VEXLUM-145854 format. One record per residue: residue in one letter; y, z, x of N, C-alpha, C in turn; residue number from 0. Coordinates in steps of 0.2 Angstrom, whole numbers. Last residue first. Layout:
BEGIN
REC   code   n_north    n_up   n_east   ca_north   ca_up   ca_east   c_north    c_up   c_east   pos
REC      A         Y       Z        X          Y       Z         X         Y       Z        X   NUM
...
This chain:
BEGIN
REC   code   n_north    n_up   n_east   ca_north   ca_up   ca_east   c_north    c_up   c_east   pos
REC      G       168     265     -254        168     261      -260       161     259     -262   385
REC      R       169     271     -242        167     275      -247       167     271     -254   384
REC      L       173     260     -234        167     264      -232       165     269     -238   383
REC      R       185     255     -239        178     252      -241       172     256     -239   382
REC      A       195     261     -233        193     264      -239       187     261     -242   381
REC      G       198     253     -221        194     259      -221       191     262     -227   380
REC      C       205     242     -222        199     241      -225       195     248     -224   379
REC      H       218     246     -216        218     241      -223       211     241     -226   378
REC      P       215     254     -205        220     256      -210       220     252     -217   377
REC      W       204     258     -196        204     252      -200       209     254     -206   376
REC      P       206     270     -189        206     263      -185       206     257     -189   375
REC      S       204     280     -199        211     277      -197       211     271     -193   374
REC      A       193     286     -203        194     279      -205       200     276     -203   373
REC      G       189     296     -189        189     294      -196       190     287     -198   372
REC      R       188     298     -176        195     297      -178       195     296     -186   371
REC      Q       175     302     -172        180     304      -168       187     304     -172   370
REC      V       167     296     -181        166     303      -180       172     306     -176   369
REC      Y       171     282     -180        172     286      -186       172     293     -185   368
REC      L       165     279     -167        173     280      -168       175     283     -174   367
REC      K       152     280     -171        154     285      -166       162     285     -166   366
REC      K       152     269     -179        150     275      -182       153     281     -177   365
REC      A       154     259     -170        159     260      -176       158     267     -179   364
REC      R       143     259     -162        149     261      -159       155     262     -165   363
REC      L       134     254     -172        133     261      -169       139     263     -166   362
REC      T       138     242     -175        139     247      -180       138     254     -177   361
REC      Q       136     236     -163        143     236      -165       143     242     -171   360
REC      E       122     236     -162        126     240      -157       133     241     -160   359
REC      A       119     228     -173        117     235      -173       121     239     -168   358
REC      A       124     215     -168        127     219      -174       125     226     -175   357
REC      S       126     215     -150        122     214      -157       126     217     -162   356
REC      A       141     208     -142        135     213      -143       132     212     -149   355
REC      D       152     200     -141        146     198      -138       140     203     -139   354
REC      Q       162     207     -147        159     201      -151       153     198     -147   353
REC      P       166     216     -138        162     219      -143       159     213     -147   352
REC      R       163     213     -120        167     212      -126       163     214     -132   351
REC      G       157     224     -108        159     218      -110       164     218     -116   350
REC      S       149     238     -116        150     234      -110       152     227     -113   349
REC      G       153     254     -124        151     247      -124       152     243     -118   348
REC      G       158     267     -124        151     266      -120       149     259     -121   347
REC      L       170     268     -130        164     271      -134       157     270     -131   346
REC      G       178     261     -121        178     269      -122       173     272     -126   345
REC      Q       175     249     -125        172     251      -118       173     259     -118   344
REC      W       182     248     -137        175     247      -137       172     250     -130   343
REC      T       195     250     -133        192     255      -137       184     254     -137   342
REC      R       197     239     -125        198     245      -122       194     251     -126   341
REC      T       195     228     -134        191     229      -129       191     236     -126   340
REC      D       196     232     -151        199     230      -145       195     232     -140   339
REC      F       185     228     -165        187     232      -159       192     229     -155   338
REC      Q       181     223     -178        187     221      -175       190     226     -170   337
REC      Y       169     224     -183        174     229      -185       180     229     -181   336
REC      L       161     213     -178        161     215      -185       167     220     -188   335
REC      G       172     206     -166        166     209      -168       167     210     -176   334
REC      G       189     209     -159        183     205      -160       177     209     -163   333
REC      Y       206     207     -155        201     211      -158       195     206     -159   332
REC      T       214     198     -148        214     205      -146       208     208     -148   331
REC      G       216     185     -152        211     186      -146       210     193     -144   330
REC      S       224     181     -162        227     183      -156       222     184     -150   329
REC      P       215     179     -173        219     173      -170       222     175     -163   328
REC      D       199     189     -169        206     187      -173       210     182     -169   327
REC      V       183     184     -170        188     185      -165       195     184     -169   326
REC      A       165     187     -173        172     185      -175       177     188     -170   325
REC      N       152     189     -172        156     186      -166       163     184     -168   324
REC      P       147     194     -183        147     199      -177       151     196     -172   323
REC      R       154     193     -199        152     189      -193       153     193     -187   322
REC      G       160     199     -211        153     200      -209       150     196     -203   321
REC      G       173     197     -211        169     192      -215       162     193     -214   320
REC      S       179     207     -204        177     200      -201       174     195     -205   319
REC      E       183     217     -213        187     216      -207       185     209     -204   318
REC      C       175     216     -225        183     216      -225       186     214     -219   317
REC      A       163     217     -220        165     211      -224       172     210     -224   316
REC      A       163     229     -214        162     223      -210       164     217     -213   315
REC      L       164     238     -225        169     238      -220       169     231     -216   314
REC      A       152     235     -231        158     233      -235       164     233     -230   313
REC      G       143     240     -222        143     232      -223       149     230     -227   312
REC      W       145     253     -222        147     249      -216       147     242     -217   311
REC      N       147     265     -232        146     258      -233       149     254     -227   310
REC      L       138     280     -225        144     276      -227       143     268     -228   309
REC      G       126     285     -220        127     285      -228       133     282     -230   308
REC      D       132     292     -205        127     289      -209       129     289     -217   307
REC      A       142     300     -200        144     293      -201       138     289     -205   306
REC      G       137     313     -197        143     312      -200       146     305     -202   305
REC      T       127     308     -183        128     313      -188       136     313     -190   304
REC      V       119     293     -182        125     296      -180       127     302     -185   303
REC      A       102     288     -178        108     290      -183       113     293     -179   302
REC      K        94     283     -168         93     281      -175        98     283     -180   301
REC      P       101     275     -153         99     281      -157        99     279     -165   300
REC      P        92     261     -146         98     264      -149        96     270     -153   299
REC      A        83     259     -131         82     260      -138        89     263     -141   298
REC      K        88     247     -119         88     254      -121        87     255     -128   297
REC      T        89     234     -115         82     236      -116        82     244     -119   296
REC      G       100     220     -115         99     227      -116        92     229     -118   295
REC      V       103     208     -103         99     209      -110        97     217     -110   294
REC      K       115     199      -96        111     205       -96       109     206     -103   293
REC      V       115     183      -90        116     187       -95       112     193      -95   292
REC      I       122     170      -81        119     176       -80       120     180      -86   291
REC      R       122     152      -78        124     158       -83       120     164      -82   290
REC      T       124     144      -63        119     147       -68       123     152      -72   289
REC      Q       133     129      -61        133     136       -60       129     140      -65   288
REC      P       129     113      -53        130     117       -59       129     125      -57   287
REC      E       139     106      -40        132     109       -42       134     113      -48   286
REC      R       146      91      -39        147      98       -40       141     101      -43   285
REC      V       142      78      -35        148      80       -32       150      88      -34   284
REC      V       127      70      -30        130      76       -34       136      78      -31   283
REC      E       125      53      -31        127      59       -27       129      64      -32   282
REC      S       117      37      -31        119      43       -35       120      49      -30   281
REC      R       117      19      -31        116      25       -28       119      31      -32   280
REC      L       115       8      -40        115       7       -33       114      14      -29   279
REC      R       108       1      -55        110       7       -51       109       6      -44   278
REC      R       115     -12      -64        110     -10       -59       112      -4      -55   277
REC      P       119     -15      -81        121     -13       -74       114     -11      -70   276
REC      K       115     -30      -89        113     -23       -89       115     -21      -82   275
REC      Q       129     -41      -90        122     -40       -89       121     -32      -89   274
REC      R       140     -50     -100        139     -44       -96       132     -42      -96   273
REC      V       144     -67      -99        140     -62      -103       138     -56      -98   272
REC      G       150     -77      -92        154     -73       -97       150     -67     -100   271
REC      N       140     -81      -84        143     -86       -89       146     -82      -94   270
REC      V       136     -65      -81        133     -72       -80       136     -76      -86   269
REC      T       142     -51      -72        143     -55       -78       141     -63      -76   268
REC      R       135     -36      -66        136     -43       -66       138     -46      -72   267
REC      V       138     -21      -58        139     -24       -64       140     -32      -63   266
REC      A       130      -8      -50        133     -15       -49       132     -18      -56   265
REC      Y       136       9      -50        132       4       -53       135      -3      -51   264
REC      T       135      26      -45        138      19       -44       133      14      -46   263
REC      I       138      42      -51        133      36       -50       137      30      -50   262
REC      R       139      59      -48        143      52       -48       138      47      -46   261
REC      R       137      73      -57        134      68       -53       138      62      -54   260
REC      A       141      90      -59        143      83       -60       139      79      -55   259
REC      G       138     105      -69        139     102       -63       141      94      -64   258
REC      E       144     118      -80        141     111       -79       143     109      -72   257
REC      R       142     135      -79        147     129       -78       143     123      -76   256
REC      G       141     151      -87        138     145       -84       143     140      -83   255
REC      P       148     167      -82        148     161       -87       145     155      -83   254
REC      Q       141     181      -79        143     175       -76       142     170      -80   253
REC      I       138     191      -88        141     193       -82       143     187      -78   252
REC      V       137     194     -105        137     188      -100       141     191      -94   251
REC      V       125     204     -113        132     204      -110       132     199     -105   250
REC      E       117     209     -128        117     204      -122       125     204     -119   249
REC      T       107     220     -136        114     219      -133       113     214     -128   248
REC      G        94     223     -140         98     219      -144       105     217     -141   247
REC      R        95     240     -134         91     235      -136        95     230     -141   246
REC      P       110     245     -125        105     246      -130       101     239     -132   245
REC      L       109     246     -107        112     243      -113       107     244     -119   244
REC      S       102     250      -96        108     254       -98       111     252     -105   243
REC      S        92     242      -93         90     247       -97        96     252      -99   242
REC      D        92     225      -93         97     230       -91        95     236      -96   241
REC      A        86     210      -87         85     216       -91        89     221      -89   240
REC      V        94     194      -87         92     200       -83        91     206      -87   239
REC      K        92     177      -88         93     183       -92        90     189      -88   238
REC      Q       100     162      -84         96     167       -82        97     174      -85   237
REC      V       101     146      -88        103     152       -91        98     157      -88   236
REC      T       108     131      -80        103     135       -82       105     142      -84   235
REC      F       119     117      -84        117     123       -81       111     127      -84   234
REC      P       118      99      -83        117     105       -87       116     112      -82   233
REC      L       129      88      -76        122      91       -75       122      98      -78   232
REC      A       136      73      -83        136      81       -82       129      83      -80   231
REC      E       141      59      -73        137      62       -78       136      70      -77   230
REC      E       153      46      -70        151      53       -69       147      56      -75   229
REC      R       152      30      -63        152      35       -68       150      42      -66   228
REC      V       159      15      -56        157      22       -55       157      26      -61   227
REC      E       154      -1      -53        157       3       -58       154      10      -56   226
REC      K       158     -16      -44        155     -10       -44       158      -5      -49   225
REC      R       155     -33      -49        159     -28       -47       155     -21      -47   224
REC      G       154     -51      -50        151     -44       -50       156     -39      -47   223
REC      S       149     -67      -58        154     -62       -55       152     -55      -55   222
REC      I       142     -83      -59        141     -75       -58       147     -72      -55   221
REC      R       137     -96      -68        143     -93       -65       143     -85      -65   220
REC      M       124    -106      -67        126     -99       -69       131     -96      -65   219
REC      V       119    -121      -72        123    -118       -67       125    -111      -70   218
REC      T       103    -128      -76        109    -124       -79       112    -120      -73   217
REC      I        96    -143      -77         98    -138       -72       104    -134      -75   216
REC      T        82    -151      -83         89    -149       -85        90    -143      -81   215
REC      Q        73    -166      -78         74    -159       -78        81    -157      -80   214
REC      G        69    -179      -77         70    -176       -84        72    -169      -84   213
REC      D        60    -176      -62         63    -181       -67        63    -178      -74   212
REC      R        65    -162      -53         60    -166       -56        64    -171      -61   211
REC      P        71    -156      -37         73    -158       -44        68    -163      -47   210
REC      F        63    -143      -28         64    -150       -29        66    -152      -36   209
REC      S        73    -128      -23         67    -132       -26        69    -139      -27   208
REC      G        84    -121      -19         81    -125       -14        75    -129      -17   207
REC      P        89    -115      -31         93    -120       -28        89    -124      -23   206
REC      P        77    -111      -44         79    -110       -37        83    -116      -34   205
REC      V        85    -113      -60         79    -114       -55        81    -113      -48   204
REC      S        98    -111      -64         92    -108       -68        85    -109      -65   203
REC      T       108    -106      -50        105    -111       -55        99    -108      -58   202
REC      T       123     -97      -45        116    -100       -44       114    -104      -49   201
REC      D       137     -89      -37        134     -94       -42       127     -96      -40   200
REC      S       143     -81      -28        137     -79       -31       134     -83      -36   199
REC      G       153     -93      -22        152     -86       -21       144     -85      -23   198
REC      R       150    -108      -31        155    -104       -28       152     -97      -28   197
REC      L       145    -125      -32        143    -118       -33       147    -113      -28   196
REC      T       153    -138      -41        153    -134       -35       150    -127      -37   195
REC      V       148    -154      -47        149    -147       -49       148    -143      -42   194
REC      G       145    -167      -46        152    -165       -46       153    -158      -47   193
REC      S       132    -171      -45        135    -171       -51       142    -169      -52   192
REC      E       130    -167      -32        131    -175       -33       134    -175      -40   191
REC      E       128    -154      -33        134    -156       -30       135    -163      -31   190
REC      V       115    -154      -40        121    -151       -43       128    -153      -40   189
REC      A       107    -160      -30        108    -163       -36       114    -161      -40   188
REC      E       108    -150      -20        111    -156       -18       112    -160      -25   187
REC      R       101    -140      -27        108    -139       -25       111    -145      -23   186
REC      V        88    -145      -28         92    -144       -34       100    -143      -32   185
REC      T        85    -157      -15         85    -150       -18        89    -150      -24   184
REC      A        85    -171      -12         79    -167       -10        79    -160      -13   183
REC      A        90    -184      -23         92    -178       -19        85    -174      -18   182
REC      N        92    -196      -29         86    -195       -25        86    -189      -21   181
REC      T        97    -198      -46         98    -195       -40        91    -195      -36   180
REC      R       108    -200      -60        102    -203       -57       103    -201      -49   179
REC      I       114    -187      -72        114    -192       -66       108    -195      -64   178
REC      T       123    -180      -84        117    -183       -83       118    -188      -77   177
REC      R       130    -165      -88        131    -171       -84       124    -174      -82   176
REC      A       138    -155     -101        132    -158       -98       133    -164      -94   175
REC      R       148    -141     -101        147    -148      -101       141    -150      -98   174
REC      G       151    -127      -99        151    -130      -106       150    -137     -106   173
REC      D       149    -125      -85        155    -124       -88       156    -127      -95   172
REC      A       135    -136      -84        139    -131       -81       146    -131      -84   171
REC      M       119    -143      -83        124    -140       -88       128    -135      -84   170
REC      V       114    -159      -77        116    -152       -75       121    -150      -80   169
REC      T        99    -168      -78        105    -166       -82       107    -159      -79   168
REC      V        92    -182      -69         92    -174       -70        99    -173      -74   167
REC      T        81    -194      -65         86    -192       -70        86    -185      -71   166
REC      R        77    -201      -48         76    -197       -54        82    -195      -59   165
REC      E        70    -211      -36         76    -209       -40        74    -206      -47   164
REC      T        59    -203      -24         61    -208       -29        67    -206      -33   163
REC      R        58    -201       -7         61    -197       -13        63    -202      -18   162
REC      V        47    -200        6         50    -204         0        52    -200       -5   161
REC      D        44    -200       22         46    -196        17        50    -201       12   160
REC      L        31    -203       33         35    -206        29        37    -201       23   159
REC      D        24    -204       50         26    -200        44        31    -203       40   158
REC      L        11    -217       54         18    -214        55        19    -209       49   157
REC      G        -1    -225       65          2    -223        59         9    -220       60   156
REC      E        -8    -230       76         -8    -223        75        -5    -221       69   155
REC      R        -4    -244       74        -11    -242        73       -12    -234       72   154
REC      A        13    -244       67          8    -244        72         1    -242       70   153
REC      I        22    -252       56         18    -246        56        13    -248       62   152
REC      R        39    -257       57         32    -259        58        28    -252       59   151
REC      K        53    -257       46         49    -254        51        42    -255       51   150
REC      S        59    -262       34         56    -267        39        53    -263       45   149
REC      R        63    -250       28         57    -254        25        55    -259       30   148
REC      S        66    -236       38         68    -242        35        62    -246       33   147
REC      A        62    -219       34         61    -225        39        63    -231       35   146
REC      S        63    -211       23         65    -208        30        64    -214       35   145
REC      L        72    -216        9         66    -217        13        68    -215       20   144
REC      Y        76    -213       -8         77    -212        -1        71    -213        3   143
REC      A        77    -227      -20         73    -221       -17        76    -220      -10   142
REC      G        80    -238      -27         85    -232       -27        82    -226      -24   141
REC      E        64    -243      -28         71    -245       -30        75    -238      -31   140
REC      A        51    -240      -25         56    -238       -20        63    -240      -22   139
REC      R        36    -233      -31         43    -237       -34        48    -235      -29   138
REC      V        21    -237      -24         27    -232       -24        33    -236      -26   137
REC      G         9    -243      -22         12    -243       -29        17    -238      -29   136
REC      L         4    -246      -10          2    -239       -12         5    -238      -19   135
REC      Q         9    -258       -7          1    -258        -8         0    -251      -11   134
REC      R        22    -256       -7         20    -260       -12        12    -259      -13   133
REC      L        23    -247        5         25    -245        -2        22    -249       -8   132
REC      A        18    -256       14         14    -250        13        16    -248        6   131
REC      G        28    -266       15         21    -268        13        17    -262       11   130
REC      D        38    -257       20         39    -261        14        32    -263       11   129
REC      V        33    -254       33         34    -249        27        35    -252       21   128
REC      T        20    -265       38         27    -263        38        28    -257       32   127
REC      R         7    -269       37         10    -268        44        17    -266       44   126
REC      A        -6    -262       27          1    -266        28         3    -264       35   125
REC      T       -17    -255       25        -18    -260        30       -11    -264       30   124
REC      T       -16    -237       24        -14    -243        22       -16    -249       27   123
REC      W       -20    -221       17        -22    -226        22       -19    -233       19   122
REC      V       -12    -204       17        -15    -210        14       -16    -216       19   121
REC      Q       -11    -187       15        -12    -193        20       -15    -198       16   120
REC      R         3    -179        7         -4    -180         8        -4    -186       13   119
REC      R        15    -168       -1         13    -171         5         5    -173        5   118
REC      Q        28    -169      -12         21    -168       -12        18    -172       -6   117
REC      G        42    -173      -13         40    -166       -11        33    -164      -10   116
REC      D        41    -186      -16         44    -182       -21        42    -174      -19   115
REC      L        29    -188       -4         32    -192       -10        34    -187      -15   114
REC      T        25    -190       11         28    -185         7        32    -188        2   113
REC      L        11    -196       20         16    -198        15        19    -191       11   112
REC      Q         6    -201       34          7    -195        31        13    -195       27   111
REC      V        -5    -214       35          2    -213        34         2    -206       31   110
REC      P       -15    -224       46        -14    -217        42        -7    -216       41   109
REC      R       -21    -240       43        -16    -236        47       -15    -230       43   108
REC      G       -34    -252       46        -31    -247        42       -26    -243       46   107
REC      Y       -32    -270       50        -34    -263        52       -30    -258       47   106
REC      R       -40    -284       44        -34    -280        44       -35    -273       45   105
REC      V       -46    -299       48        -47    -292        49       -40    -289       49   104
REC      A       -52    -314       41        -46    -310        42       -49    -303       43   103
REC      I       -58    -331       44        -60    -324        44       -54    -320       45   102
REC      E       -62    -346       37        -56    -342        40       -58    -335       39   101
REC      D       -73    -360       42        -71    -353        39       -65    -350       42   100
REC      G       -76    -371       49        -70    -371        45       -68    -365       41    99
REC      S       -94    -369       48        -88    -372        52       -82    -373       47    98
REC      T       -99    -354       41       -100    -361        42       -93    -364       45    97
REC      L      -108    -339       41       -103    -343        43      -104    -350       43    96
REC      A      -112    -327       28       -114    -332        33      -108    -336       35    95
REC      T      -107    -310       27       -106    -317        24      -108    -322       30    94
REC      D      -107    -297       30       -114    -300        30      -113    -307       27    93
REC      S       -94    -293       30        -97    -294        37      -104    -297       36    92
REC      T       -84    -302       19        -87    -297        21       -92    -298       27    91
REC      P       -70    -314       24        -75    -311        19       -79    -305       22    90
REC      A       -62    -299       28        -63    -304        22       -64    -311       26    89
REC      V       -61    -282       30        -64    -288        33       -65    -293       27    88
REC      I       -51    -268       33        -53    -273        28       -55    -279       32    87
REC      D       -53    -251       37        -51    -258        39       -54    -262       34    86
REC      H       -58    -238       36        -52    -240        32       -49    -247       34    85
REC      A       -70    -238       43        -70    -237        36       -64    -239       32    84
REC      G       -67    -251       56        -69    -244        53       -69    -244       46    83
REC      V       -72    -262       68        -69    -261        62       -72    -254       59    82
REC      D       -69    -271       83        -72    -265        80       -69    -264       73    81
REC      V       -72    -285       91        -68    -282        86       -72    -277       82    80
REC      G       -79    -293      101        -77    -286       102       -72    -283       97    79
REC      E       -85    -305       97        -78    -305       100       -75    -298      101    78
REC      D       -97    -302       93        -97    -306        99       -90    -305      102    77
REC      A       -94    -294       82        -97    -291        87       -96    -295       94    76
REC      L       -88    -304       74        -84    -299        76       -87    -295       82    75
REC      L      -100    -312       72        -94    -315        75       -90    -309       78    74
REC      E      -108    -303       65       -110    -305        72      -104    -308       76    73
REC      G      -101    -303       53       -102    -297        57      -104    -298       64    72
REC      V      -102    -316       48        -95    -313        50       -96    -307       55    71
REC      D      -116    -324       55       -112    -322        50      -106    -318       53    70
REC      D      -121    -331       67       -124    -333        60      -119    -330       54    69
REC      A      -112    -338       81       -114    -332        76      -117    -335       70    68
REC      F      -108    -347       89       -115    -348        87      -117    -343       82    67
REC      T       -91    -353       89        -96    -348        89      -103    -350       87    66
REC      H       -74    -356       94        -81    -359        92       -86    -354       93    65
REC      L       -58    -353       86        -63    -352        91       -70    -355       89    64
REC      T       -41    -350       84        -47    -354        82       -52    -353       88    63
REC      R       -32    -336       79        -34    -340        84       -40    -344       81    62
REC      S       -18    -324       74        -23    -329        72       -25    -334       78    61
REC      K       -14    -309       69        -14    -313        75       -20    -318       74    60
REC      G       -15    -300       59        -10    -305        58       -10    -310       64    59
REC      D       -27    -293       62        -20    -289        61       -15    -294       62    58
REC      V       -34    -307       67        -35    -300        68       -28    -297       67    57
REC      S       -42    -321       61        -35    -318        61       -37    -310       62    56
REC      L       -50    -335       66        -51    -328        66       -44    -325       66    55
REC      Q       -58    -350       60        -51    -347        61       -52    -339       61    54
REC      V       -71    -359       69        -68    -355        63       -62    -352       65    53
REC      A       -83    -370       72        -76    -369        73       -74    -365       67    52
REC      K      -100    -368       77        -95    -368        72       -88    -367       74    51
REC      D      -115    -375       83       -108    -373        85      -104    -374       79    50
REC      N      -127    -380       78       -126    -373        78      -119    -370       80    49
REC      A      -126    -394       79       -126    -391        73      -125    -384       72    48
REC      V      -126    -395       93       -120    -396        90      -120    -393       83    47
REC      F      -140    -393       95       -135    -389        98      -128    -389       95    46
REC      A      -146    -403       88       -147    -396        86      -142    -392       89    45
REC      S      -141    -414       95       -140    -414        88      -141    -407       86    44
REC      T      -144    -418      108       -139    -412       107      -138    -411      100    43
REC      G      -152    -428      112       -155    -422       110      -150    -416      109    42
REC      G      -148    -440      116       -147    -439       109      -150    -432      107    41
REC      A      -149    -443      129       -155    -446       125      -154    -444      118    40
REC      L      -139    -438      134       -139    -445       134      -144    -447      129    39
REC      F      -143    -424      133       -138    -426       130      -137    -434      129    38
REC      A      -154    -425      142       -155    -423       135      -149    -426      131    37
REC      V      -147    -427      154       -152    -432       152      -153    -431      144    36
REC      V      -140    -416      155       -136    -422       154      -141    -427      152    35
REC      L      -150    -407      156       -146    -406       150      -142    -413      149    34
REC      A      -155    -410      168       -159    -411       162      -155    -411      156    33
REC      Q      -145    -406      177       -146    -414       176      -150    -415      170    32
REC      P      -145    -393      175       -139    -397       173      -140    -404      172    31
REC      L      -158    -390      180       -156    -389       173      -150    -393      171    30
REC      L      -161    -391      194       -162    -397       190      -160    -396      182    29
REC      R      -157    -379      198       -153    -384       200      -154    -390      196    28
REC      R      -167    -371      192       -160    -370       190      -156    -376      192    27
REC      L      -178    -376      198       -177    -377       191      -170    -376      189    26
REC      G      -176    -370      211       -176    -378       210      -175    -380      203    25
REC      D      -177    -357      208       -171    -360       210      -171    -367      209    24
REC      P      -186    -354      193       -186    -355       200      -179    -358      202    23
REC      R      -181    -342      179       -182    -349       182      -182    -349      189    22
REC      D      -178    -329      175       -185    -331       176      -186    -338      179    21
REC      S      -165    -328      173       -167    -325       179      -174    -327      180    20
REC      G      -164    -335      160       -160    -338       166      -163    -335      173    19
REC      R      -170    -326      152       -173    -333       153      -170    -336      159    18
REC      R      -162    -315      153       -169    -315       155      -172    -322      156    17
REC      R      -150    -320      147       -150    -318       154      -157    -318      157    16
REC      R      -155    -323      134       -152    -328       138      -152    -326      146    15
REC      A      -157    -310      130       -163    -315       130      -161    -321      135    14
REC      A      -145    -304      129       -150    -302       134      -155    -307      135    13
REC      R      -139    -312      119       -136    -312       126      -141    -310      131    12
REC      R      -147    -308      108       -147    -315       111      -144    -316      118    11
REC      G      -144    -294      107       -150    -296       109      -151    -304      111    10
REC      A      -130    -294      104       -132    -292       110      -139    -294      112     9
REC      A      -132    -300       91       -128    -304        96      -130    -301      103     8
REC      R      -139    -290       84       -142    -297        85      -138    -301       91     7
REC      G      -130    -279       85       -136    -279        88      -140    -286       89     6
REC      A      -119    -284       78       -118    -283        85      -125    -282       88     5
REC      A      -126    -285       65       -123    -291        69      -122    -290       76     4
REC      R      -128    -271       63       -134    -276        64      -132    -282       67     3
REC      G      -115    -267       62       -119    -264        67      -125    -269       68     2
REC      G      -109    -274       51       -106    -275        58      -111    -272       63     1
REC      D      -123    -279       41       -117    -276        42      -115    -277       49     0
C-alpha cells in the first residue's frame, strides 16, 4: 500500500546517502569518471532497465516523469503525493510499474448536500458541481441548484442545495391544479399554481413544510368572527325556619332571580363549513339573587270549636277545584277557599293564602267560619253541610 511504498522509497534514499558519505574524497572524484567508463563499456544496461517513463495525472494535472519506483505506491511516495480514504488511485497502489504506464490520482472532496430538504455529507472526486451530481446519481433536470453546474469544487468542498423537480396537486376553490415544481415550501408551490393565500387561509399540511413528489395540498379558505352568547345562572334557595308560622307553611320573603353570564366565542368557517366554536372569555354580567323562604315550625291547633265536622273538602272542591295554589283570573283571590289577601292576613296568615299549606288554609277557613259563618262563600257555602 502507500505506507509500505513510502517506507521503501525513504529506505533507498537513506541507503544512497550513507554509501555516498562512506566513500573517500578521492573515490568521490573518481566516481564520475568510472561511470563514464562503465557507460562506454556497456555497463549501463541494468541501470537503463530500471528507469521507467510514466504518465502521472494528479487531480487532472498530467506530467511525464522517469522513476525507479517498483510500484504505484512507491512512485506516489517519491513524488510526495498523499492519498486518503476518499481519494482514488488508478491503478491501485500495489500495482507494479512498467514503462509507459499511466497513473491517475483524483482527490475526494466533501460536499454538504441538502437534497430535497434532507441534509447529509457526501464525498466526490468530481471537480465540478455537474460532475458531482452525475457521480452521486442526482437527477438535476429541472432542479434548483444553489451553485451553477460549472462551478469548480475546491479540495475543502462546498455546500450544495438541490431541489429536484416534483409533481404536486393543489386543491383550491373546487379545482385541482397539478404542477411541476422545485419549490422549497408548500406555500411557494401553492403560489406557483396560481392560488393566493389570503388572511387566515392555510393549507392541509404546514405551509413551511417541504412539498413531496405526488403530494396533494388542500387550500383551506378560513373566515372568522366573534360570537357573544348569554347563559342563565340559576339562583339558590335558602329556607329559614320560622316558629311563628304553622308547620307546613312556607312564605317567600325574597323571590329568586336568575343571573347572567356573557361568553365570547371565536367562530371559524373552513371552506364554507362552520367549525365548533372556541371559547375565548367569560364574564358574569348579573349575579343571581337567592330565593329566601320562611318555613313554619309552629304546631297547628288540632281543632276549631264550632267549625269541625263540616265538609271542608266539598267547599274547597267548589271554590278552587281542590287546588291549594289556585288563583282566580283577577288575581284577587287565592288558595283552596279563595281568600283575598286582606282577609287572610286578618286571620293571622302571612304572605298570600295560595303559598300556605292546605292544612293552614283549612285552619284559617275554620276561623273565618266561626266569625262569619258561610257568608264569605255565597255560592259554595252550602256545601259545608252537604
